[in-house]
C-alpha positions in Angstrom: -10.6 -33.1 43.9 -9.6 -29.7 45.2 -6.5 -29.6 47.4 -6.8 -28.4 51.0 -3.8 -26.8 52.7 -2.7 -28.1 56.0 -3.3 -24.8 57.8 -7.0 -25.0 56.9 -7.1 -28.6 58.3 -5.5 -27.5 61.5 -8.0 -24.6 61.9 -11.1 -26.3 60.7 -10.5 -30.0 61.0 -14.0 -30.8 62.4 -15.5 -29.4 59.2 -13.7 -32.0 57.1 -13.9 -34.9 59.5 -15.0 -38.1 57.9 -14.6 -36.7 54.4 -12.1 -37.6 51.7 -9.6 -34.8 51.1 -6.5 -34.2 49.0 -3.3 -32.7 50.5 0.0 -32.0 48.8 3.4 -31.4 50.5 6.8 -32.6 51.4 7.6 -35.7 53.5 9.2 -34.7 56.8 9.4 -38.3 58.1 8.2 -41.9 57.2 8.1 -44.2 60.2 7.6 -47.9 60.2 6.4 -48.0 56.6 3.1 -46.7 58.0 3.2 -43.1 59.4 4.0 -40.3 56.9 4.5 -36.7 58.3 3.7 -34.2 55.6 4.2 -30.4 55.6 3.1 -28.0 52.9 4.6 -24.8 54.3 1.3 -23.2 55.2 1.9 -23.6 58.9 4.4 -25.1 61.3 2.4 -28.3 62.0 2.6 -31.5 59.9 -0.3 -33.8 59.2 0.1 -37.5 59.7 -0.9 -39.7 56.9 -1.4 -43.4 57.8 -0.8 -45.8 55.1 -1.7 -49.6 55.0 1.5 -51.2 53.7 -0.4 -54.2 52.2 -2.5 -52.0 49.9 0.4 -50.2 48.1 3.1 -51.3 45.8 6.5 -51.8 47.6 8.4 -49.9 44.9 6.2 -46.8 45.4 6.6 -47.0 49.2 10.4 -47.1 48.9 10.3 -43.8 47.0 8.5 -42.1 49.8 11.6 -40.7 51.5 12.3 -37.6 53.6 12.0 -34.4 51.4 10.1 -36.2 48.6 6.9 -34.4 47.4 3.6 -36.2 47.4 -0.1 -35.9 46.8 -2.2 -37.8 49.2 -5.9 -38.5 49.1 -7.7 -40.1 52.1 -10.3 -39.9 54.8 -9.7 -37.4 57.7 -10.4 -39.3 60.9 -9.7 -38.8 64.6 -6.1 -39.7 65.5 -5.5 -42.9 67.5 -2.1 -41.6 68.7 -0.9 -38.7 70.7 0.3 -35.4 69.3 -2.4 -34.7 66.8 -6.2 -34.4 66.8 -6.7 -36.1 63.5 -4.9 -38.0 60.8 -5.4 -39.0 57.2 -6.2 -42.6 56.3 -4.5 -42.9 52.9 -6.5 -44.2 50.0 -4.3 -42.9 47.2 -0.8 -41.6 47.1 1.1 -40.1 44.2 4.8 -39.4 44.3 5.3 -35.9 42.7 9.0 -35.5 43.1 11.7 -38.0 44.3 14.3 -37.1 46.9 17.1 -39.6 46.8 18.6 -40.3 50.3 22.2 -39.8 49.1 21.3 -36.4 47.8 19.2 -35.5 50.9 22.2 -36.4 53.2 24.2 -33.5 51.7 21.5 -30.9 52.4 19.7 -29.1 55.2 16.7 -31.4 54.5 18.2 -34.1 56.6 15.9 -34.7 59.6 18.3 -33.3 62.2 19.3 -30.0 63.8 21.6 -27.8 61.7 23.6 -24.7 62.5 22.4 -21.4 61.1 25.7 -21.0 59.2 25.1 -24.3 57.4 21.5 -23.3 56.6 22.7 -20.0 55.1 24.9 -21.9 52.7 21.8 -23.6 51.4 19.4 -20.7 51.3 17.6 -22.3 48.4 16.4 -25.0 50.7 16.2 -23.4 54.2 12.5 -22.2 53.8 11.6 -25.9 54.1 12.9 -26.1 57.7 10.8 -25.4 60.7 12.8 -22.4 61.8 12.8 -20.6 58.5 9.3 -21.5 57.7 8.3 -19.7 60.9 10.6 -16.7 60.2 9.3 -16.2 56.7 5.6 -16.6 57.6 6.1 -13.9 60.3 8.0 -11.7 57.8 5.0 -12.0 55.5 2.6 -11.1 58.3 4.7 -8.1 59.3 4.7 -6.9 55.7 1.0 -7.2 55.4 0.6 -5.4 58.8 2.7 -2.5 57.5 0.5 -1.9 54.5 -2.7 -2.4 56.5 -1.6 0.2 59.1 -0.8 2.9 56.6 -3.8 2.2 54.5 -6.1 2.4 57.5 -4.6 5.7 58.5 -5.0 7.5 55.2 -1.5 7.1 53.8 -0.8 6.8 50.1 1.8 4.1 49.1 4.3 5.5 46.6 7.2 3.8 44.9 10.5 5.7 44.9 13.4 5.3 42.4 15.8 2.4 42.9 18.2 4.1 40.5 19.1 7.6 41.6 21.6 10.4 41.1 21.4 11.5 44.7 22.8 10.2 48.0 20.1 10.7 50.7 22.4 10.0 53.6 25.6 11.7 52.3 27.6 8.6 53.2 28.9 7.9 49.7 28.7 4.1 50.2 26.6 3.4 47.1 26.5 0.8 44.3 27.2 2.4 40.9 24.8 1.5 38.0 26.4 1.6 34.6 26.2 0.2 31.1 29.6 1.3 30.1 32.0 -1.3 28.6 34.4 -2.0 31.4 37.0 -3.1 28.9 36.7 0.2 27.0 35.7 2.9 29.4 35.2 6.4 27.8 37.2 9.2 29.4 37.1 13.0 29.1 39.9 15.4 28.6 40.9 15.1 32.3 41.2 11.4 32.0 38.1 10.9 34.2 35.3 8.4 33.3 33.0 10.2 30.9 29.6 9.4 32.4 27.9 11.6 29.7 28.2 8.5 27.5 26.5 6.2 30.0 22.9 5.2 29.8 21.5 8.0 31.9 24.1 10.6 30.7 25.4 11.0 34.3 26.7 8.9 37.2 23.8 7.1 39.0 23.7 4.6 41.8 21.3 2.2 43.6 19.4 4.1 46.2 20.2 4.1 50.0 16.8 5.6 50.8 13.5 6.7 49.3 13.1 9.4 51.9 13.9 12.5 49.8 11.5 11.5 47.0 8.9 10.6 49.7 9.1 14.1 51.0 8.3 15.5 47.6 5.2 13.3 47.4 4.1 14.2 51.0 4.3 17.9 50.0 1.5 17.2 47.6 -0.4 14.2 49.0 -0.1 15.0 52.7 0.6 11.5 54.0 2.7 8.9 52.1 4.9 6.0 52.8 7.5 3.9 50.9 8.3 0.3 51.4 10.9 -1.0 49.1 14.5 -2.2 48.5 17.5 -0.1 49.4 21.2 -0.7 49.0 24.4 0.1 50.9 27.9 -0.7 49.6 29.3 -0.9 53.1 32.0 -3.5 53.5 30.6 -4.6 56.8 30.3 -8.3 57.7 28.3 -8.0 60.9 25.2 -9.7 62.1 23.3 -6.4 61.7 24.3 -5.3 58.1 23.1 -6.2 54.6 24.0 -4.8 51.3 20.4 -5.2 50.1 17.5 -4.7 52.5 14.0 -3.2 52.7 13.0 0.2 54.2 9.7 1.5 55.5 9.6 5.3 55.2 6.5 7.4 56.0 6.4 11.1 55.5 3.7 13.5 56.7 3.2 17.1 55.8 2.4 19.5 58.7 3.8 17.1 61.3 6.4 18.1 63.8 8.7 16.0 65.9 6.0 15.3 68.6 3.5 14.2 65.9 6.3 12.0 64.4 6.9 10.3 67.8 3.2 9.7 68.2 3.0 8.1 64.8 6.0 5.9 65.3 4.9 4.6 68.7 1.4 3.8 67.4 2.8 2.1 64.3 5.2 -0.1 66.3 2.5 -1.2 68.8 0.2 -2.1 66.0 2.8 -4.3 64.2 3.7 -6.1 67.4 0.1 -6.6 68.4 -0.8 -7.9 64.9 2.0 -10.5 65.1 1.0 -11.6 68.6 -2.6 -12.1 67.4 -1.9 -13.8 64.0 1.3 -15.7 64.4 0.8 -17.5 67.7 2.1 -21.0 66.6 5.2 -19.7 64.9 6.0 -17.3 67.7 5.8 -20.1 70.3 8.1 -22.2 68.3 10.7 -19.3 67.9 10.2 -18.3 71.5 11.3 -21.9 72.6 14.1 -21.8 70.1 15.4 -18.4 71.5 15.1 -19.7 75.1 17.4 -22.7 74.2 19.8 -20.4 72.4 19.9 -18.0 75.4 20.4 -20.8 77.9 23.8 -21.6 76.3 25.1 -18.0 76.8 26.7 -16.6 79.9 24.2 -15.2 82.4 25.3 -11.6 81.7 24.9 -11.9 77.9 21.3 -13.3 77.9 18.3 -11.2 76.8 16.2 -10.1 79.8 12.9 -11.0 78.0 11.8 -13.9 75.9 10.5 -13.4 72.4 6.7 -13.2 73.2 7.5 -11.2 76.3 9.5 -8.7 74.2 6.5 -8.1 71.9 4.1 -7.7 74.8 6.7 -5.3 76.4 6.3 -3.0 73.4 2.5 -3.3 73.2 1.7 -2.9 76.9 4.1 -0.1 77.9 4.0 3.6 77.0 7.2 4.6 75.4 9.5 6.8 77.6 10.5 10.0 75.9 13.5 12.1 76.8 16.2 14.2 75.1 19.6 12.9 74.0 21.1 15.3 76.6 19.0 13.8 79.4 19.9 10.3 78.3 23.6 11.2 78.5 23.1 12.4 82.1 21.3 9.2 83.0 24.1 7.1 81.6 26.8 9.2 83.3 25.1 8.9 86.6 24.5 5.2 86.3 26.2 2.6 88.5 27.0 0.8 85.2 29.1 3.8 84.0 30.7 4.4 87.4 31.7 0.7 87.6 33.2 1.0 84.0 30.9 -1.7 82.6 30.3 0.2 79.3 32.7 -0.8 76.6 32.2 2.5 74.6 32.7 6.1 75.9 29.7 8.1 77.2 29.9 11.9 76.6 27.8 14.5 75.0 28.3 14.6 71.2 29.0 10.9 70.6 26.6 8.5 68.9 25.2 6.1 71.4 26.1 2.5 71.0 23.7 -0.5 71.3 24.9 -1.2 74.9 23.9 2.3 76.0 20.5 2.1 74.3 19.8 -1.3 75.8 20.7 -0.1 79.2 18.2 2.8 79.0 15.4 0.4 77.8 16.1 -2.7 79.9 17.6 -1.4 83.1 16.8 2.3 83.6 13.3 2.8 82.3 12.0 -0.8 81.7 10.0 0.2 78.7 10.7 1.2 75.0 12.4 4.6 74.8 12.4 7.4 72.3 15.4 9.8 72.4 15.1 13.2 70.7 17.1 16.3 69.9 20.5 14.8 69.0 23.7 16.8 68.3 23.6 18.1 64.8 27.1 16.9 63.9 26.1 13.2 64.2 22.9 13.4 62.2 21.9 13.9 58.6 21.8 17.2 56.7 18.0 17.2 56.2 17.1 17.2 59.9 15.6 20.5 61.3 17.9 22.7 63.3 16.6 23.4 66.8 16.6 26.9 68.3 19.6 26.0 70.5 21.8 26.0 67.4 23.5 22.7 68.3 20.9 20.0 68.1 18.4 18.8 65.5 14.8 17.6 65.8 15.8 14.0 65.4 14.5 10.9 67.2 15.5 7.3 67.7 13.3 4.5 69.0 15.0 2.0 71.3 13.8 -1.6 71.8 14.8 -4.3 74.2 17.4 -6.7 73.0 18.3 -4.7 69.9 18.6 -1.0 70.8 17.8 1.4 68.0 15.0 0.1 65.7 13.7 3.4 64.1 15.3 6.7 63.2 13.4 9.8 62.2 13.2 13.5 62.4 11.3 16.7 61.6 12.8 17.7 58.2 14.4 21.1 57.6 11.7 23.1 55.8 13.6 26.5 55.7 15.4 27.1 52.4 18.2 29.2 53.8 19.0 26.8 56.6 18.9 23.7 54.4 21.1 25.3 51.7 23.7 26.1 54.4 23.6 22.6 55.7 24.2 21.2 52.2 27.4 23.3 52.1 28.5 22.1 55.5 27.9 18.4 54.6 29.5 18.9 51.1 26.3 18.0 49.3 25.9 19.4 45.8 23.0 21.9 45.7 23.0 21.5 41.9 22.2 17.8 42.2 19.5 18.4 44.8 18.0 21.4 43.2 14.6 19.7 43.1 14.7 19.0 46.8 15.7 22.5 47.7 13.1 24.0 45.4 10.2 22.5 47.4 11.4 24.8 50.3 10.7 27.9 48.1 7.2 26.8 46.8 4.8 26.7 49.8 7.1 25.0 52.3 5.6 23.5 55.4 6.8 21.6 58.4 7.0 17.9 57.8 8.4 14.8 59.4 9.0 11.1 58.9 11.0 8.1 59.9 12.9 5.2 58.5 12.9 1.6 59.7 14.9 -1.2 58.2 12.3 -4.0 57.7 14.8 -6.7 58.4 15.7 -5.1 61.8 12.0 -5.2 62.6 11.7 -8.9 61.6 14.8 -9.7 63.7 12.9 -8.3 66.7 9.7 -10.1 65.8 11.4 -13.5 65.4 14.2 -13.3 67.9 16.8 -14.1 65.2 20.2 -12.7 66.1 21.6 -12.4 62.6 20.0 -10.3 60.0 21.0 -12.8 57.3 18.4 -15.1 58.8 15.4 -12.9 58.3 15.6 -12.2 54.5 15.3 -15.1 52.1 18.4 -14.5 50.1 20.9 -12.3 51.9 23.3 -10.0 50.1 26.6 -9.4 52.0 30.2 -8.8 51.1 31.5 -11.7 48.9 28.0 -13.3 48.9 25.5 -13.1 46.1 25.1 -16.8 45.5 21.3 -17.1 44.9 
């Protein structure tokens, strides 16, 4: 008999009513030696299997414990109890994998509420909990939506190198990749590490971004995007940083900053609308979870919107667009600033903090915000210089609850200007010769943005720690799984 997944039963139960079916999954609870709650990960809901104690061997029944895996065959009938529309009258049950109670008691599979810290310690098991089942199903849906959006809008998906000799951000916080013998490192005449004897004949690192390579592809294919892993060797143990994470980076030839803002707004609205439409059950569960979490915080620290409200807030509101300079004026003139409620300083030339960004979104404009034209000194070398000589054609998208969620820009297409900026940022023109050369061979205006996928999933799920939206987080002193 072919197995049916529980999500199919939940969606199309009437189709199977009165028929014998086979399900497989893990036991969530076994009450009164009669009612077995089974979940297979396909959805949040369990299906109740009702077993007649007298028809089954007692030894087998004793092995049906929380977290054990089972295969159950039976007739799908209308439920006699509350809480479910139908249930499975068990005819056959096979124990696939035991879960001994003493072992279960040491894990997150115990049928009780656990802290997120404890769940992180057992990341190999946490996908079997309600919270992380919901989070990871939404993560999948968001990933599918990303590819669907770009495919439907004529973009070409490209894969960019994970191992690279360039530093796209100029930050220098990169993981080195080497096959050199650490116990016998070759050195040159100056006593420095001789990378010419390494695998690639030069020093290489794990990439921090696929943007520069995506630009090359866009200057031939027109519209491209990358969606892949990136790495930062930043020793930062915060709720918003990972050492390994995924980036979404589209690049479009002939686009300017206005086109880029249009693309970003349309893309973000599409993703949020897709999740609202296709993940209703998981969203409702996480919305309730977030409400409980927020209720335990002081009033002034709570999010203004619930999870579902936040997604609708993005879908239903046009994004407010203003310059960085205009935003600074708004902040300086705000009662919040005058009453000294901001923790960080507000002045032209500083990078805005999350508290400033959230104020603009949640209190001043009450809609998502796109800031543009940032001071050149606080942005990357590849961003196009504006005619005022002090700002660049950069943009950040600000969301409720999180602040910045997307950063992008029109790229500097003028060779002379880009070469000068490389010097100012102490970036080797010899190492980036290929990037510079594109500005001498039919250069065109082009623009793109970057979005950390995990930051997006945090917003879509209401999770407050980035470690809880990626299956196996990589952070300082943590690479367990």
